[in-house]
C-alpha positions in Angstrom: 11.7 136.3 -50.8 15.4 137.3 -50.9 17.6 134.7 -52.6 21.3 134.1 -51.9 23.1 131.5 -53.9 26.3 129.8 -52.8 28.5 127.4 -54.7 30.7 124.7 -53.3 32.7 122.8 -55.9 33.0 124.6 -59.2 31.9 122.4 -62.1 34.7 121.1 -64.4 33.0 121.7 -67.7 31.7 124.8 -69.4 28.4 123.1 -70.1 27.9 122.4 -66.4 28.9 125.9 -65.4 26.5 127.5 -67.9 23.7 125.2 -66.6 24.5 126.2 -63.0 24.3 129.9 -63.9 20.9 129.4 -65.6 19.6 127.5 -62.5 20.6 130.3 -60.2 18.9 132.9 -62.4 15.7 130.8 -62.6 15.6 130.4 -58.9 16.2 134.2 -58.4 13.3 135.0 -60.7 11.0 132.6 -58.9 12.1 133.8 -55.5 11.3 137.4 -56.5 7.8 136.3 -57.4 7.2 134.5 -54.1 5.1 136.4 -51.6 7.0 134.8 -48.7 9.2 137.1 -46.6 12.7 136.3 -45.5 15.9 135.0 -47.0 16.3 131.7 -48.8 19.9 130.4 -49.3 20.7 127.8 -51.8 24.1 126.1 -52.0 25.0 124.2 -55.1 27.5 121.3 -55.4 28.4 120.7 -51.8 30.1 117.6 -50.2 28.7 115.9 -47.2 30.2 112.7 -45.8 33.0 110.6 -47.2 31.2 108.1 -49.4 31.6 109.2 -53.0 29.6 109.6 -55.2 26.9 109.8 -52.5 28.9 112.7 -50.9 28.2 114.9 -53.9 25.1 116.9 -53.1 23.4 118.8 -55.9 21.9 121.5 -53.7 21.1 122.5 -50.1 18.3 124.9 -49.3 18.4 126.8 -46.0 15.6 129.0 -44.7 14.9 130.2 -41.2 12.7 127.2 -40.4 13.7 124.6 -43.0 16.7 122.6 -44.4 16.2 120.8 -47.7 18.6 118.5 -49.5 17.9 118.4 -53.2 18.8 116.0 -56.0 18.4 117.4 -59.6 17.2 115.0 -62.2 16.2 115.4 -65.9 13.7 113.1 -67.6 13.1 112.9 -71.4 9.4 112.1 -71.1 6.6 111.2 -68.6 7.6 108.8 -65.8 5.6 106.4 -63.8 6.6 106.2 -60.1 4.2 104.0 -58.1 4.3 104.0 -54.3 7.2 101.8 -53.2 7.8 100.5 -56.7 10.3 100.8 -59.5 10.3 104.2 -61.4 10.0 103.8 -65.1 10.2 105.8 -68.3 6.6 105.5 -69.7 7.6 105.4 -73.4 10.3 102.7 -73.1 9.4 101.0 -69.9 13.0 101.1 -68.8 13.6 101.5 -65.1 15.0 104.8 -63.8 17.9 104.0 -61.6 21.0 105.9 -60.4 24.4 105.2 -61.8 25.0 102.6 -59.0 21.7 100.9 -59.6 20.0 102.5 -56.6 16.4 103.7 -56.5 16.3 107.5 -56.9 14.7 108.0 -53.5 17.1 105.6 -51.8 20.1 107.6 -53.0 18.3 110.9 -52.0 17.6 109.5 -48.5 21.2 108.6 -48.0 22.4 112.0 -49.1 19.8 113.7 -46.9 21.0 111.6 -43.9 24.6 112.6 -44.6 23.8 116.3 -44.5 21.6 115.8 -41.4 24.5 114.1 -39.6 26.9 116.9 -40.5 24.4 119.6 -39.3 23.7 117.9 -36.0 27.5 117.3 -35.4 28.1 121.1 -36.0 25.0 122.2 -33.9 27.0 123.1 -30.7 29.5 125.4 -32.5 26.6 126.9 -34.4 25.1 127.8 -31.1 22.0 125.7 -31.7 22.4 122.9 -29.2 24.5 121.4 -26.5 26.8 118.4 -27.3 24.9 115.2 -27.9 21.6 116.8 -28.9 20.2 116.7 -32.4 18.2 119.8 -33.3 18.0 119.0 -37.0 15.3 116.4 -36.7 13.4 116.8 -39.9 15.8 117.6 -42.8 13.8 117.2 -45.9 14.9 115.5 -49.1 13.5 116.6 -52.4 14.0 115.0 -55.9 13.8 117.9 -58.3 12.9 117.6 -62.0 14.9 120.0 -64.1 13.8 122.1 -65.9 10.5 120.5 -64.8 8.9 117.1 -64.2 7.5 115.9 -67.6 3.8 116.7 -68.0 1.4 113.7 -67.4 4.0 112.0 -65.1 2.3 109.8 -62.5 4.3 110.0 -59.2 3.0 108.7 -55.9 5.1 108.3 -52.8 4.3 105.7 -50.2 3.5 106.4 -46.6 7.0 105.6 -45.4 8.5 108.2 -47.9 6.1 110.9 -46.6 6.9 110.0 -43.0 10.6 110.2 -43.9 10.1 113.8 -45.3 10.8 113.0 -48.9 9.2 115.0 -51.7 9.2 115.3 -55.5 8.7 118.6 -57.4 9.7 120.6 -60.4 12.6 123.0 -60.3 10.4 126.1 -60.5 8.4 124.9 -57.5 11.4 125.0 -55.1 10.8 128.4 -53.6 7.2 127.4 -52.8 8.3 124.0 -51.3 10.9 125.9 -49.2 8.3 128.3 -48.0 5.8 125.7 -46.9 8.2 123.2 -45.3 9.4 123.1 -41.7 12.4 121.3 -40.1 11.8 122.2 -36.4 14.7 124.6 -36.2 15.2 128.4 -36.1 18.1 129.6 -38.2 19.3 133.2 -38.3 20.7 134.6 -41.5 24.2 134.6 -39.8 23.9 130.9 -39.0 22.7 130.1 -42.5 25.7 131.9 -43.9 28.0 130.0 -41.5 26.5 126.6 -42.5 27.1 127.3 -46.2 30.5 128.9 -45.9 32.2 127.2 -42.9 30.5 123.8 -42.7 30.2 123.1 -46.4 33.0 125.2 -47.8 30.8 127.4 -50.1 31.3 130.9 -51.5 28.5 133.4 -51.8 28.0 133.6 -55.5 24.7 135.5 -56.1 23.1 138.2 -53.9 20.8 140.1 -56.2 23.6 139.9 -58.8 26.5 137.6 -59.5 29.5 138.4 -57.3 32.0 136.5 -59.5 32.2 134.3 -62.6 32.8 130.6 -62.4 35.4 130.7 -65.1 37.6 133.6 -66.4 36.9 134.8 -69.9 39.2 133.9 -72.7 38.0 136.6 -75.2 36.8 140.1 -75.1 35.2 142.6 -77.5 36.8 146.0 -78.2 33.7 148.1 -79.0 34.1 151.3 -81.1 31.0 153.5 -81.2 30.8 156.8 -83.1 32.2 159.6 -81.0 33.1 157.4 -78.1 36.4 155.9 -76.7 36.7 152.1 -77.2 35.1 150.0 -74.5 36.4 146.5 -73.6 33.7 144.0 -72.7 34.6 140.4 -71.6 33.0 137.5 -73.3 32.2 134.7 -70.9 31.6 131.1 -71.8 28.2 130.4 -73.4 26.1 132.8 -75.3 26.0 136.6 -75.2 23.5 138.7 -77.2 24.5 142.0 -78.7 21.8 144.5 -79.6 19.8 147.6 -78.9 17.6 146.1 -76.2 19.0 146.9 -72.7 17.2 144.5 -70.4 17.9 140.8 -70.2 15.2 138.2 -70.5 15.4 134.9 -68.6 19.0 133.8 -68.3 20.4 136.0 -71.1 23.8 137.7 -71.1 23.6 140.9 -73.0 25.8 143.7 -74.4 23.6 146.7 -75.2 24.5 148.9 -78.1 23.0 152.3 -77.5 22.5 155.3 -79.9 22.8 153.3 -83.1 19.4 152.9 -84.8 20.8 150.6 -87.4 21.4 147.9 -84.7 18.5 145.5 -84.2 17.2 144.7 -80.7 18.8 141.3 -80.8 21.3 141.8 -83.5 24.1 139.2 -82.9 24.5 136.1 -80.8 28.1 135.4 -79.8 28.8 131.9 -78.5 32.1 131.2 -76.7 32.9 127.5 -76.7 35.7 127.2 -74.2 36.0 123.4 -74.8 37.0 124.0 -78.4 38.6 127.4 -77.8 36.5 129.0 -80.5 33.9 131.8 -81.0 30.8 131.4 -83.2 28.5 134.3 -84.2 24.9 134.0 -85.4 23.3 137.0 -87.0 19.6 137.5 -86.3 19.3 141.2 -87.4 17.3 143.0 -90.1 20.3 144.7 -91.6 23.0 142.0 -91.2 26.5 142.2 -90.0 29.7 143.1 -91.8 32.5 140.6 -90.9 36.2 141.2 -91.7 38.7 138.5 -90.6 42.3 139.5 -90.2 44.0 139.8 -93.6 40.8 138.7 -95.3 38.0 140.2 -97.4 34.9 141.8 -95.9 31.7 139.7 -95.9 28.1 140.7 -95.3 26.3 138.0 -93.3 22.6 137.8 -92.3 20.7 134.9 -90.7 23.8 132.6 -90.7 26.4 131.3 -88.3 30.2 131.8 -88.7 33.2 130.8 -86.7 35.5 133.8 -86.2 39.0 134.2 -85.0 40.9 136.7 -82.9 41.3 140.0 -84.8 38.0 139.7 -86.7 36.2 143.0 -87.0 32.4 143.0 -86.8 30.3 146.0 -87.9 26.8 146.3 -86.6 25.1 149.4 -88.0 27.6 152.2 -87.2 29.3 150.3 -84.4 32.6 148.4 -84.8 33.7 145.5 -82.6 37.0 143.6 -82.7 37.4 140.2 -81.1 40.5 140.0 -78.9 42.0 137.3 -76.7 42.7 137.9 -73.0 
């Protein structure tokens, strides 16, 4: 399955932007492992309707034969969700309600209906129907546990929920749910792209690789390797791992250091905290890192964290790096 990820509204905080990037990479990995053919488009953070906060939709999934509206929710522990009843946290017994006091499925249903109404209204200009017809008859609503539904949760939907095409699943199950569901429409890749971009105002963000970053970098590394010209590498918000290992695992950002045997596979973690406008390093190497702040003494650090400032020189093996602002 080929995955294309779109983004509507860019999150305001670094924490949310980092989480969104991780979600996109997890979906891309799961889509690659899916045996299903075709394209799956996922649009994050779209707006449908004019009733905030209901208008804020977490994600929209579009495939040739299915449209899914998703609501992302995280739960600390197992939940009990009886058919037609109140959902509760098992440990505390507290009800699990939305910020406005609504049942999770009630809110999801209203969001799904808002998207369905928008799609049916746009159907004639999408070339899918004549005015007054409603080709999007079975838009599906899915409540998605992120990163997963807690183990041992007991969730049972009642008959009306099933008839109304509502589902509950874990985040990593999304590609499978999208592959098995049907909405009674046939959408070309061109129409899917038009829905995401023109109808919901999204930008194509990921198509086998990220096409742009959600926020510009504030810092960069000037890397000086033996016998090579300096290389400038931007440091984006969140964590970047510097080391000899080339390939990224999971949702990692990496800066590979080649041809330096004194550098460990995962030598140094660099965390850019844009909210506090600071950079933190965490050494996880065998040989340690030499740290020299501007106008300060050199220090050897290993298995510790340090906050560093612009102008700090880091030495990993035979490789020098200088933190610079952009």
